[in-house]
N, CA, C and O of each residue as an XYZ file, in Angstrom:
848
protein
N      -0.808    -14.600     12.941
C      -1.761    -13.653     13.501
C      -3.177    -14.027     13.068
O      -3.417    -14.263     11.884
N      -4.097    -14.083     13.994
C      -5.450    -14.525     13.708
C      -6.184    -13.518     12.840
O      -5.989    -12.310     12.975
N      -7.027    -14.017     11.950
C      -7.802    -13.181     11.043
C      -9.241    -13.067     11.549
O     -10.172    -13.417     10.823
N      -9.442    -12.588     12.767
C     -10.763    -12.553     13.368
C     -11.387    -11.166     13.385
O     -12.552    -11.030     13.757
N     -10.661    -10.148     13.002
C     -11.145     -8.779     13.128
C     -12.240     -8.491     12.106
O     -12.097     -8.789     10.920
N     -13.325     -7.912     12.583
C     -14.467     -7.639     11.720
C     -14.140     -6.633     10.628
O     -14.736     -6.688      9.552
N     -13.208     -5.715     10.872
C     -12.919     -4.693      9.869
C     -12.332     -5.301      8.598
O     -12.486     -4.734      7.516
N     -11.664     -6.439      8.715
C     -11.123     -7.082      7.518
C     -12.245     -7.575      6.610
O     -12.215     -7.359      5.399
N     -13.221     -8.232      7.198
C     -14.366     -8.713      6.426
C     -15.141     -7.543      5.836
O     -15.534     -7.578      4.670
N     -15.360     -6.508      6.641
C     -16.111     -5.346      6.158
C     -15.382     -4.668      5.005
O     -16.015     -4.259      4.032
N     -14.071     -4.545      5.099
C     -13.293     -3.907      4.037
C     -13.351     -4.721      2.754
O     -13.534     -4.164      1.672
N     -13.195     -6.035      2.866
C     -13.253     -6.896      1.683
C     -14.614     -6.798      1.006
O     -14.687     -6.683     -0.217
N     -15.675     -6.843      1.772
C     -17.018     -6.777      1.202
C     -17.280     -5.427      0.551
O     -17.901     -5.360     -0.509
N     -16.812     -4.353      1.177
C     -17.019     -3.023      0.610
C     -16.300     -2.866     -0.725
O     -16.856     -2.294     -1.663
N     -15.080     -3.362     -0.821
C     -14.353     -3.259     -2.083
C     -14.880     -4.222     -3.138
O     -14.840     -3.907     -4.327
N     -15.368     -5.372     -2.734
C     -16.040     -6.253     -3.694
C     -17.201     -5.517     -4.361
O     -17.371     -5.580     -5.579
N     -17.993     -4.822     -3.552
C     -19.180     -4.136     -4.065
C     -18.828     -2.953     -4.963
O     -19.581     -2.626     -5.880
N     -17.687     -2.310     -4.703
C     -17.306     -1.097     -5.432
C     -16.193     -1.327     -6.444
O     -15.662     -0.364     -6.999
N     -15.830     -2.569     -6.695
C     -14.615     -2.862     -7.450
C     -14.609     -2.226     -8.833
O     -13.620     -1.597     -9.210
N     -15.669     -2.371     -9.587
C     -15.683     -1.849    -10.956
C     -15.588     -0.325    -10.945
O     -14.813      0.251    -11.707
N     -16.369      0.330    -10.089
C     -16.328      1.791    -10.017
C     -14.967      2.274     -9.520
O     -14.460      3.291     -9.994
N     -14.380      1.558     -8.576
C     -13.075      1.953     -8.057
C     -12.006      1.828     -9.150
O     -11.156      2.707     -9.291
N     -12.052      0.735     -9.922
C     -11.092      0.554    -11.010
C     -11.222      1.666    -12.039
O     -10.214      2.155    -12.548
N     -12.449      2.072    -12.352
C     -12.661      3.174    -13.288
C     -12.078      4.476    -12.729
O     -11.502      5.278    -13.464
N     -12.239      4.668    -11.421
C     -11.717      5.880    -10.777
C     -10.195      5.951    -10.864
O      -9.651      6.982    -11.259
N      -9.497      4.872    -10.503
C      -8.030      4.931    -10.510
C      -7.492      4.997    -11.932
O      -6.455      5.616    -12.169
N      -8.177      4.371    -12.878
C      -7.727      4.449    -14.265
C      -7.858      5.872    -14.801
O      -7.053      6.304    -15.626
N      -8.868      6.598    -14.333
C      -9.058      7.978    -14.767
C      -7.968      8.902    -14.239
O      -7.757      9.985    -14.785
N      -7.277      8.487    -13.188
C      -6.223      9.307    -12.591
C      -4.864      9.117    -13.274
O      -3.913      9.836    -12.969
N      -4.771      8.163    -14.185
C      -3.486      7.862    -14.826
C      -2.895      9.127    -15.466
O      -3.554      9.807    -16.252
N      -1.639      9.424    -15.111
C      -0.941     10.566    -15.673
C      -1.229     11.887    -14.995
O      -0.669     12.914    -15.377
N      -2.108     11.878    -13.980
C      -2.498     13.130    -13.325
C      -1.812     13.333    -11.973
O      -2.096     14.312    -11.284
N      -0.931     12.443    -11.591
C      -0.312     12.509    -10.274
C       1.208     12.387    -10.387
O       1.764     11.348    -10.031
N       1.883     13.414    -10.870
C       3.322     13.304    -11.119
C       4.145     13.098     -9.850
O       5.156     12.397     -9.896
N       3.749     13.681     -8.723
C       4.517     13.499     -7.495
C       4.365     12.072     -6.968
O       5.333     11.472     -6.501
N       3.155     11.537     -7.044
C       2.937     10.155     -6.640
C       3.760      9.207     -7.515
O       4.371      8.259     -7.023
N       3.763      9.483     -8.813
C       4.532      8.650     -9.735
C       6.028      8.756     -9.454
O       6.758      7.774     -9.590
N       6.482      9.939     -9.064
C       7.898     10.113     -8.754
C       8.318      9.244     -7.573
O       9.409      8.673     -7.577
N       7.461      9.144     -6.567
C       7.787      8.293     -5.419
C       7.802      6.821     -5.805
O       8.656      6.065     -5.342
N       6.860      6.410     -6.651
C       6.844      5.022     -7.106
C       8.099      4.713     -7.927
O       8.677      3.633     -7.809
N       8.511      5.673     -8.760
C       9.711      5.483     -9.579
C      10.955      5.378     -8.702
O      11.816      4.530     -8.939
N      11.049      6.239     -7.690
C      12.193      6.181     -6.784
C      12.221      4.862     -6.020
O      13.276      4.245     -5.877
N      11.067      4.435     -5.534
C      10.963      3.152     -4.842
C      11.454      2.014     -5.728
O      12.227      1.166     -5.283
N      11.006      1.995     -6.975
C      11.419      0.945     -7.898
C      12.928      0.958     -8.114
O      13.554     -0.099     -8.200
N      13.511      2.147     -8.201
C      14.956      2.235     -8.395
C      15.711      1.710     -7.180
O      16.702      0.996     -7.328
N      15.251      2.058     -5.982
C      15.882      1.523     -4.778
C      15.806     -0.003     -4.752
O      16.781     -0.669     -4.404
N      14.656     -0.554     -5.119
C      14.481     -2.010     -5.113
C      15.411     -2.659     -6.125
O      16.065     -3.658     -5.823
N      15.471     -2.094     -7.322
C      16.348     -2.674     -8.346
C      17.804     -2.615     -7.905
O      18.547     -3.579     -8.088
N      18.213     -1.498     -7.328
C      19.610     -1.338     -6.917
C      19.985     -2.317     -5.817
O      21.074     -2.891     -5.832
N      19.065     -2.510     -4.847
C      19.344     -3.428     -3.743
C      19.361     -4.876     -4.202
O      20.111     -5.689     -3.663
N      18.541     -5.207     -5.195
C      18.511     -6.562     -5.738
C      18.187     -7.624     -4.705
O      18.739     -8.723     -4.750
N      17.282     -7.302     -3.761
C      17.009     -8.205     -2.643
C      15.821     -9.124     -2.869
O      15.528     -9.963     -2.017
N      15.122     -8.988     -4.006
C      13.989     -9.863     -4.256
C      12.822     -9.126     -4.884
O      12.926     -7.935     -5.179
N      11.703     -9.825     -5.093
C      10.527     -9.219     -5.733
C       9.809     -8.248     -4.804
O      10.144     -8.120     -3.626
N       8.809     -7.568     -5.366
C       7.989     -6.618     -4.620
C       6.568     -7.158     -4.501
O       5.997     -7.646     -5.476
N       6.009     -7.066     -3.308
C       4.607     -7.377     -3.088
C       3.827     -6.076     -3.029
O       4.100     -5.215     -2.193
N       2.850     -5.935     -3.925
C       1.935     -4.794     -3.909
C       0.734     -5.223     -3.065
O      -0.159     -5.916     -3.551
N       0.722     -4.813     -1.820
C      -0.260     -5.294     -0.848
C      -1.443     -4.342     -0.770
O      -1.283     -3.151     -0.504
N      -2.630     -4.882     -1.005
C      -3.801     -4.037     -1.208
C      -3.766     -3.490     -2.623
O      -3.966     -2.295     -2.841
N      -3.512     -4.361     -3.577
C      -3.201     -3.957     -4.955
C      -4.406     -3.436     -5.720
O      -4.243     -2.810     -6.768
N      -5.626     -3.682     -5.215
C      -6.796     -3.233     -5.944
C      -6.848     -3.822     -7.345
O      -6.613     -5.018     -7.513
N      -7.153     -3.005     -8.363
C      -7.264     -3.528     -9.725
C      -5.932     -3.739    -10.436
O      -5.912     -4.002    -11.639
N      -4.829     -3.630     -9.716
C      -3.535     -4.039    -10.261
C      -2.759     -2.989    -11.024
O      -1.725     -3.296    -11.617
N      -3.242     -1.742    -11.021
C      -2.585     -0.722    -11.839
C      -1.179     -0.398    -11.372
O      -0.304     -0.144    -12.200
N      -0.932     -0.400    -10.039
C       0.409     -0.110     -9.553
C       1.329     -1.323     -9.663
O       2.536     -1.173     -9.848
N       0.771     -2.505     -9.552
C       1.569     -3.714     -9.806
C       2.111     -3.671    -11.229
O       3.288     -3.945    -11.465
N       1.246     -3.327    -12.166
C       1.677     -3.202    -13.560
C       2.667     -2.046    -13.726
O       3.610     -2.136    -14.512
N       2.445     -0.966    -12.984
C       3.386      0.148    -13.045
C       4.777     -0.235    -12.586
O       5.772      0.189    -13.173
N       4.845     -1.038    -11.535
C       6.147     -1.517    -11.069
C       6.796     -2.415    -12.113
O       7.999     -2.327    -12.359
N       5.996     -3.277    -12.722
C       6.522     -4.113    -13.806
C       7.114     -3.267    -14.912
O       8.185     -3.576    -15.434
N       6.415     -2.193    -15.272
C       6.904     -1.310    -16.334
C       8.170     -0.568    -15.928
O       8.916     -0.098    -16.787
N       8.418     -0.458    -14.624
C       9.635      0.177    -14.108
C      10.763     -0.830    -13.891
O      11.785     -0.503    -13.289
N      10.576     -2.041    -14.376
C      11.640     -3.041    -14.327
C      11.713     -3.837    -13.052
O      12.760     -4.401    -12.735
N      10.601     -3.898    -12.298
C      10.573     -4.605    -11.023
C       9.746     -5.877    -11.155
O       8.693     -5.879    -11.792
N      10.223     -6.944    -10.557
C       9.464     -8.190    -10.461
C       8.424     -8.011     -9.363
O       8.772     -8.014     -8.182
N       7.147     -7.853     -9.732
C       6.112     -7.515     -8.761
C       4.920     -8.448     -8.876
O       4.613     -8.967     -9.949
N       4.257     -8.648     -7.746
C       2.985     -9.370     -7.722
C       2.038     -8.645     -6.780
O       2.474     -7.863     -5.935
N       0.723     -8.908     -6.925
C      -0.270     -8.192     -6.155
C      -1.097     -9.090     -5.260
O      -1.321    -10.262     -5.563
N      -1.551     -8.516     -4.142
C      -2.413     -9.218     -3.204
C      -3.462     -8.243     -2.688
O      -3.175     -7.066     -2.468
N      -4.689     -8.747     -2.497
C      -5.757     -7.897     -2.000
C      -6.771     -8.748     -1.242
O      -6.958     -9.929     -1.536
N      -7.427     -8.119     -0.250
C      -8.500     -8.790      0.484
C      -9.703     -9.087     -0.399
O     -10.406    -10.074     -0.184
N      -9.940     -8.242     -1.386
C     -11.139     -8.314     -2.211
C     -10.963     -9.282     -3.375
O     -10.116     -9.075     -4.244
N     -11.756    -10.323     -3.386
C     -11.698    -11.288     -4.491
C     -12.108    -10.646     -5.808
O     -11.585    -11.010     -6.862
N     -13.031     -9.700     -5.764
C     -13.473     -9.033     -6.986
C     -12.368     -8.139     -7.544
O     -12.201     -8.054     -8.761
N     -11.619     -7.480     -6.680
C     -10.480     -6.698     -7.143
C      -9.444     -7.598     -7.817
O      -8.891     -7.242     -8.858
N      -9.187     -8.742     -7.232
C      -8.218     -9.674     -7.823
C      -8.724    -10.194     -9.167
O      -7.933    -10.398    -10.087
N     -10.030    -10.410     -9.288
C     -10.581    -10.836    -10.576
C     -10.332     -9.774    -11.641
O      -9.919    -10.095    -12.755
N     -10.579     -8.512    -11.301
C     -10.355     -7.423    -12.258
C      -8.875     -7.285    -12.610
O      -8.526     -7.087    -13.774
N      -8.007     -7.390    -11.604
C      -6.568     -7.262    -11.846
C      -6.063     -8.368    -12.766
O      -5.278     -8.116    -13.681
N      -6.515     -9.584    -12.519
C      -6.074    -10.713    -13.334
C      -6.548    -10.580    -14.773
O      -5.828    -10.928    -15.709
N      -7.775    -10.069    -14.943
C      -8.294     -9.869    -16.292
C      -7.533     -8.771    -17.029
O      -7.274     -8.883    -18.228
N      -7.176     -7.710    -16.306
C      -6.493     -6.575    -16.934
C      -5.028     -6.860    -17.223
O      -4.484     -6.376    -18.216
N      -4.381     -7.647    -16.359
C      -2.942     -7.903    -16.478
C      -2.686     -9.405    -16.334
O      -2.152     -9.840    -15.314
N      -3.055    -10.197    -17.334
C      -2.952    -11.661    -17.210
C      -1.524    -12.172    -17.103
O      -1.307    -13.325    -16.732
N      -0.550    -11.329    -17.425
C       0.844    -11.749    -17.345
C       1.421    -11.591    -15.942
O       2.555    -12.000    -15.690
N       0.648    -10.997    -15.021
C       1.125    -10.778    -13.662
C       0.418    -11.714    -12.685
O      -0.656    -12.245    -12.968
N       1.045    -11.897    -11.540
C       0.501    -12.768    -10.493
C      -0.307    -11.938     -9.493
O       0.172    -10.933     -8.969
N      -1.537    -12.377     -9.243
C      -2.398    -11.751     -8.253
C      -3.048    -12.838     -7.406
O      -3.340    -13.929     -7.898
N      -3.273    -12.533     -6.131
C      -3.910    -13.500     -5.253
C      -4.673    -12.799     -4.139
O      -4.336    -11.686     -3.734
N      -5.705    -13.473     -3.655
C      -6.468    -12.972     -2.526
C      -5.701    -13.283     -1.242
O      -5.217    -14.399     -1.051
N      -5.598    -12.297     -0.376
C      -4.899    -12.520      0.888
C      -4.889    -11.258      1.720
O      -5.255    -10.183      1.244
N      -4.470    -11.394      2.961
C      -4.397    -10.270      3.887
C      -2.952     -9.929      4.198
O      -2.136    -10.814      4.457
N      -2.644     -8.646      4.171
C      -1.292     -8.209      4.506
C      -1.036     -8.254      5.997
O       0.083     -7.999      6.443
N      -2.056     -8.576      6.772
C      -1.868     -8.737      8.210
C      -1.245    -10.092      8.544
O      -0.621    -10.248      9.594
N      -1.410    -11.055      7.667
C      -0.908    -12.408      7.913
C      -0.468    -12.995      6.579
O      -1.208    -13.761      5.962
N       0.720    -12.643      6.139
C       1.193    -12.973      4.798
C       1.727    -14.401      4.726
O       2.524    -14.823      5.565
N       1.284    -15.121      3.730
C       1.782    -16.473      3.490
C       3.051    -16.372      2.639
O       3.110    -16.842      1.503
N       4.061    -15.740      3.240
C       5.327    -15.494      2.561
C       6.469    -15.813      3.518
O       6.323    -15.638      4.728
N       7.601    -16.276      2.997
C       8.726    -16.626      3.875
C       9.397    -15.390      4.464
O       9.275    -14.288      3.929
N      10.092    -15.584      5.549
C      10.862    -14.503      6.160
C      11.927    -14.008      5.182
O      12.625    -14.810      4.562
N      12.049    -12.698      5.046
C      13.141    -12.110      4.285
C      13.151    -12.408      2.808
O      14.210    -12.357      2.181
N      11.990    -12.724      2.220
C      11.965    -13.114      0.818
C      11.707    -12.000     -0.169
O      11.801    -12.215     -1.378
N      11.380    -10.802      0.322
C      10.987     -9.713     -0.575
C      12.033     -8.598     -0.602
O      12.696     -8.309      0.394
N      12.153     -7.991     -1.770
C      12.997     -6.809     -1.891
C      12.229     -5.531     -1.651
O      12.825     -4.481     -1.410
N      10.900     -5.608     -1.714
C      10.098     -4.416     -1.512
C       8.670     -4.750     -1.148
O       8.146     -5.795     -1.536
N       8.046     -3.865     -0.407
C       6.618     -3.920     -0.103
C       6.032     -2.559     -0.457
O       6.497     -1.525      0.021
N       5.002     -2.576     -1.303
C       4.237     -1.386     -1.606
C       2.890     -1.489     -0.902
O       2.151     -2.452     -1.103
N       2.577     -0.508     -0.087
C       1.270     -0.431      0.578
C       0.700      0.939      0.270
O       0.846      1.876      1.056
N       0.048      1.051     -0.884
C      -0.443      2.331     -1.374
C      -1.901      2.507     -0.977
O      -2.796      1.939     -1.602
N      -2.132      3.292      0.061
C      -3.480      3.576      0.552
C      -4.221      2.298      0.937
O      -5.447      2.241      0.845
N      -3.493      1.283      1.364
C      -4.122      0.026      1.774
C      -4.144     -0.167      3.279
O      -4.836     -1.057      3.775
N      -3.393      0.655      4.022
C      -3.478      0.627      5.481
C      -4.502      1.627      6.015
O      -4.734      1.688      7.223
N      -5.104      2.396      5.142
C      -5.956      3.497      5.599
C      -7.219      3.025      6.293
O      -7.818      3.780      7.060
N      -7.637      1.795      6.041
C      -8.865      1.288      6.657
C      -8.609      0.513      7.950
O      -9.549      0.016      8.571
N      -7.361      0.408      8.351
C      -7.014     -0.339      9.558
C      -7.185      0.559     10.783
O      -6.585      1.633     10.834
N      -7.980      0.153     11.762
C      -8.093      0.964     12.982
C      -6.724      1.187     13.610
O      -5.910      0.264     13.625
N      -6.443      2.371     14.126
C      -5.104      2.683     14.640
C      -4.550      1.671     15.631
O      -3.364      1.346     15.578
N      -5.382      1.170     16.529
C      -4.899      0.219     17.531
C      -4.446     -1.092     16.895
O      -3.656     -1.829     17.485
N      -4.943     -1.384     15.693
C      -4.621     -2.642     15.008
C      -3.392     -2.523     14.104
O      -2.936     -3.527     13.555
N      -2.854     -1.325     13.941
C      -1.856     -1.114     12.891
C      -0.455     -1.666     13.182
O       0.166     -2.185     12.254
N       0.085     -1.589     14.407
C       1.472     -2.030     14.608
C       1.808     -3.430     14.082
O       2.894     -3.604     13.528
N       0.932     -4.445     14.224
C       1.306     -5.762     13.700
C       1.533     -5.791     12.194
O       2.261     -6.652     11.701
N       0.925     -4.869     11.455
C       1.157     -4.828     10.013
C       2.612     -4.455      9.720
O       3.249     -5.054      8.853
N       3.125     -3.479     10.434
C       4.514     -3.092     10.231
C       5.463     -4.223     10.630
O       6.490     -4.433      9.983
N       5.123     -4.941     11.683
C       5.928     -6.098     12.083
C       5.947     -7.147     10.978
O       6.984     -7.752     10.704
N       4.790     -7.361     10.344
C       4.704     -8.339      9.263
C       5.474     -7.871      8.033
O       6.147     -8.676      7.390
N       5.389     -6.596      7.696
C       6.166     -6.072      6.565
C       7.664     -6.257      6.816
O       8.413     -6.642      5.918
N       8.081     -5.977      8.043
C       9.496     -6.139      8.383
C       9.915     -7.599      8.254
O      11.013     -7.890      7.781
N       9.056     -8.505      8.668
C       9.378     -9.943      8.617
C       9.639    -10.422      7.198
O      10.592    -11.162      6.959
N       8.799    -10.005      6.253
C       8.898    -10.560      4.897
C       9.940     -9.845      4.042
O      10.312    -10.342      2.979
N      10.416     -8.684      4.492
C      11.434     -7.964      3.725
C      12.831     -8.480      4.046
O      13.154     -8.760      5.201
N      13.644     -8.601      3.019
C      15.050     -8.927      3.210
C      15.782     -7.714      3.779
O      15.338     -6.585      3.571
N      16.886     -7.915      4.489
C      17.716     -6.773      4.877
C      18.069     -5.937      3.640
O      18.485     -6.475      2.613
N      17.902     -4.640      3.752
C      18.106     -3.767      2.602
C      16.860     -3.569      1.764
O      16.871     -2.782      0.818
N      15.766     -4.284      2.100
C      14.518     -4.128      1.374
C      13.811     -2.836      1.744
O      14.068     -2.258      2.800
N      12.918     -2.384      0.867
C      12.258     -1.092      1.037
C      10.743     -1.235      1.142
O      10.138     -2.133      0.556
N      10.154     -0.326      1.904
C       8.705     -0.239      2.100
C       8.256      1.151      1.665
O       8.815      2.156      2.104
N       7.236      1.204      0.794
C       6.648      2.480      0.394
C       5.197      2.509      0.837
O       4.403      1.653      0.448
N       4.855      3.496      1.650
C       3.499      3.682      2.161
C       2.873      4.908      1.520
O       3.498      5.966      1.457
N       1.632      4.772      1.041
C       0.836      5.910      0.612
C      -0.345      6.057      1.548
O      -0.959      5.059      1.925
N      -0.683      7.301      1.936
C      -1.723      7.494      2.948
C      -2.303      8.894      2.849
O      -1.746      9.760      2.174
N      -3.418      9.110      3.520
C      -4.009     10.432      3.669
C      -3.420     11.083      4.915
O      -3.395     10.482      5.989
N      -2.944     12.325      4.761
C      -2.243     13.009      5.853
C      -3.220     13.887      6.628
O      -4.114     14.500      6.045
N      -3.040     13.942      7.955
C      -3.984     14.686      8.791
C      -3.512     16.099      9.128
O      -4.146     16.791      9.924
N      -2.396     16.533      8.522
C      -1.920     17.920      8.627
C      -1.781     18.386     10.072
O      -2.279     19.448     10.445
N      -1.097     17.578     10.876
C      -0.807     17.958     12.246
C      -1.898     17.643     13.233
O      -1.685     17.783     14.438
N      -3.069     17.219     12.769
C      -4.145     16.827     13.663
C      -3.896     15.404     14.166
O      -3.008     14.721     13.655
N      -4.665     14.946     15.161
C      -4.564     13.540     15.566
C      -5.026     12.623     14.434
O      -5.532     13.090     13.414
N      -4.847     11.322     14.622
C      -5.413     10.362     13.677
C      -6.917     10.629     13.586
O      -7.604     10.719     14.602
N      -7.417     10.753     12.348
C      -8.791     11.207     12.130
C      -9.517     10.251     11.205
O      -9.016      9.946     10.123
N     -10.687      9.771     11.606
C     -11.490      8.920     10.743
C     -12.303      9.799      9.792
O     -12.716     10.899     10.159
N     -12.532      9.305      8.557
C     -13.335     10.064      7.608
C     -14.139      9.110      6.731
O     -13.907      7.901      6.721
N     -15.077      9.676      6.005
C     -16.006      8.888      5.182
C     -15.404      8.661      3.794
O     -15.782      9.326      2.829
N     -14.487      7.739      3.705
C     -13.912      7.321      2.429
C     -15.016      6.828      1.510
O     -16.042      6.333      1.978
N     -14.812      6.962      0.196
C     -15.860      6.619     -0.765
C     -16.247      5.138     -0.728
O     -17.322      4.772     -1.203
N     -15.389      4.287     -0.172
C     -15.690      2.856     -0.121
C     -16.101      2.426      1.279
O     -17.171      1.845      1.462
N     -15.265      2.705      2.260
C     -15.530      2.306      3.641
C     -14.716      3.220      4.550
O     -13.688      3.734      4.110
N     -15.125      3.447      5.796
C     -14.421      4.408      6.643
C     -12.911      4.195      6.665
O     -12.424      3.065      6.646
N     -12.183      5.316      6.706
C     -10.724      5.276      6.639
C     -10.149      6.301      7.613
O     -10.875      7.091      8.216
N      -8.815      6.263      7.749
C      -8.125      7.106      8.720
C      -7.065      7.957      8.039
O      -6.347      7.499      7.150
N      -6.985      9.216      8.484
C      -5.899     10.112      8.094
C      -4.875     10.115      9.219
O      -5.229     10.105     10.398
N      -3.585     10.129      8.836
C      -2.508      9.995      9.819
C      -1.550     11.178      9.787
O      -1.203     11.657      8.708
N      -1.112     11.664     10.967
C       0.040     12.572     10.988
C       1.279     11.817     10.513
O       1.534     10.698     10.960
N       2.034     12.411      9.628
C       3.159     11.694      9.035
C       4.179     11.268     10.084
O       4.745     10.180      9.984
N       4.422     12.109     11.089
C       5.417     11.745     12.097
C       4.972     10.536     12.917
O       5.792      9.693     13.282
N       3.697     10.453     13.201
C       3.212      9.315     13.991
C       3.289      8.021     13.189
O       3.657      6.976     13.726
N       2.940      8.088     11.896
C       3.020      6.893     11.064
C       4.474      6.448     10.906
O       4.774      5.256     10.968
N       5.370      7.410     10.704
C       6.797      7.083     10.607
C       7.300      6.470     11.905
O       8.143      5.574     11.885
N       6.784      6.952     13.034
C       7.190      6.394     14.316
C       6.785      4.938     14.477
O       7.550      4.145     15.027
N       5.603      4.574     14.010
C       5.181      3.171     14.068
C       6.112      2.292     13.230
O       6.466      1.186     13.636
N       6.499      2.792     12.067
C       7.421      2.029     11.230
C       8.785      1.881     11.908
O       9.382      0.804     11.873
N       9.274      2.950     12.519
C      10.560      2.867     13.226
C      10.479      1.885     14.393
O      11.428      1.146     14.654
N       9.343      1.877     15.095
C       9.176      0.943     16.210
C       9.274     -0.507     15.746
O       9.673     -1.383     16.513
N       8.911     -0.758     14.492
C       8.972     -2.118     13.942
C      10.346     -2.459     13.379
O      10.563     -3.582     12.924
N      11.280     -1.502     13.402
C      12.633     -1.781     12.958
C      13.041     -1.133     11.651
O      14.124     -1.413     11.137
N      12.183     -0.258     11.092
C      12.518      0.408      9.839
C      13.257      1.718     10.094
O      13.147      2.317     11.164
N      14.006      2.143      9.089
C      14.616      3.459      9.104
C      14.048      4.263      7.930
O      13.792      3.719      6.856
N      13.857      5.559      8.155
C      13.244      6.394      7.128
C      14.270      6.796      6.070
O      15.400      7.169      6.388
N      13.856      6.713      4.817
C      14.674      7.139      3.687
C      14.191      8.492      3.164
O      14.996      9.387      2.909
N      12.876      8.636      3.006
C      12.329      9.884      2.459
C      10.847      9.963      2.782
O      10.198      8.963      3.090
N      10.332     11.183      2.701
C       8.894     11.405      2.843
C       8.466     12.478      1.856
O       9.251     13.347      1.476
N       7.208     12.397      1.451
C       6.632     13.391      0.557
C       5.226     13.705      1.040
O       4.428     12.799      1.281
N       4.925     14.987      1.181
C       3.580     15.450      1.485
C       3.153     16.402      0.386
O       3.920     17.281     -0.006
N       1.940     16.236     -0.113
C       1.461     17.156     -1.143
C       0.056     17.647     -0.797
O      -0.705     16.980     -0.096
N      -0.253     18.814     -1.303
C      -1.565     19.407     -1.090
C      -2.612     18.680     -1.927
O      -2.265     18.028     -2.912
N      -3.883     18.781     -1.556
C      -4.938     18.144     -2.367
C      -4.969     18.721     -3.778
O      -4.844     19.930     -3.976
N      -5.138     17.837     -4.748
C      -5.372     18.265     -6.120
C      -6.869     18.504     -6.327
O      -7.677     18.242     -5.436
N      -7.221     18.994     -7.490
C      -8.632     19.216     -7.804
C      -9.418     17.915     -7.639
O      -9.036     16.877     -8.180
N     -10.500     17.980     -6.901
C     -11.324     16.802     -6.672
C     -10.921     15.993     -5.453
O     -11.597     15.020     -5.116
N      -9.833     16.369     -4.780
C      -9.382     15.677     -3.566
C      -9.728     16.507     -2.338
O      -9.672     17.737     -2.377
N     -10.084     15.839     -1.255
C     -10.460     16.545     -0.027
C      -9.287     16.772      0.910
O      -9.288     17.731      1.681
N      -8.280     15.897      0.854
C      -7.233     15.905      1.865
C      -5.846     15.876      1.235
O      -5.666     15.463      0.090
N      -4.872     16.329      2.021
C      -3.489     16.160      1.626
C      -3.106     14.681      1.616
O      -3.720     13.856      2.292
N      -2.084     14.376      0.840
C      -1.652     12.986      0.686
C      -0.176     12.876      1.046
O       0.579     13.841      0.932
N       0.216     11.697      1.479
C       1.588     11.510      1.908
C       2.175     10.193      1.460
O       1.458      9.229      1.193
N       3.508     10.170      1.383
C       4.252      8.937      1.111
C       5.427      8.855      2.072
O       6.088      9.855      2.352
N       5.674      7.674      2.563
C       6.850      7.379      3.372
C       7.625      6.256      2.706
O       7.072      5.204      2.389
N       8.903      6.492      2.499
C       9.801      5.457      1.997
C      10.709      5.025      3.129
O      11.498      5.815      3.648
N      10.589      3.753      3.507
C      11.317      3.197      4.627
C      12.209      2.047      4.162
O      12.000      1.470      3.094
N      13.202      1.730      4.983
C      14.130      0.661      4.632
C      14.337     -0.249      5.829
O      14.451      0.219      6.962
N      14.387     -1.557      5.573
C      14.785     -2.493      6.612
C      16.308     -2.563      6.636
O      16.905     -2.988      5.647
N      16.958     -2.165      7.722
C      18.433     -2.174      7.767
C      18.993     -3.588      7.604
O      20.210     -3.776      7.618
């Protein structure tokens, strides 16, 4: 898939510019999101049980969730569009593998992964551009592999653009996002929706999907 879309360049540049502040923000949230952590823990358990291969943390940012998966007993590596984010992740977790790359066109073999984590990394993709990402996730996952998506939920409204602190992003109705994943060949395992916590503007969601 060609890497010609302007939003990819804009997203990478925006996160390069905000990388240090963004890393400070996510580090400050450590231990404050028990429901989010529960979904990550469940995802890790499914991956370990299936034993289908390593996990790619796509859009890994400063690497905190890649390290979290490692601490949960999962063989994980991280990838991000932002070179500055990868620099911070590598400095913080030198024992883990991180690389610059796009989840739209993964330099990974077919069926080589046991899991894909996409935690709030699809939120900047324009809706019309999103289906190929699910096709790519399906391609790199082994049969029985799992996909965990984190996103901002639009609470029954249409897909809605908003002024994310880094670069414009989209809120999704959970059923519509799940439908895109099903269209790519995934089956739903679980979903979680939670209300905004203090300091958050929107509800948040997680979808746990499986490649049959």
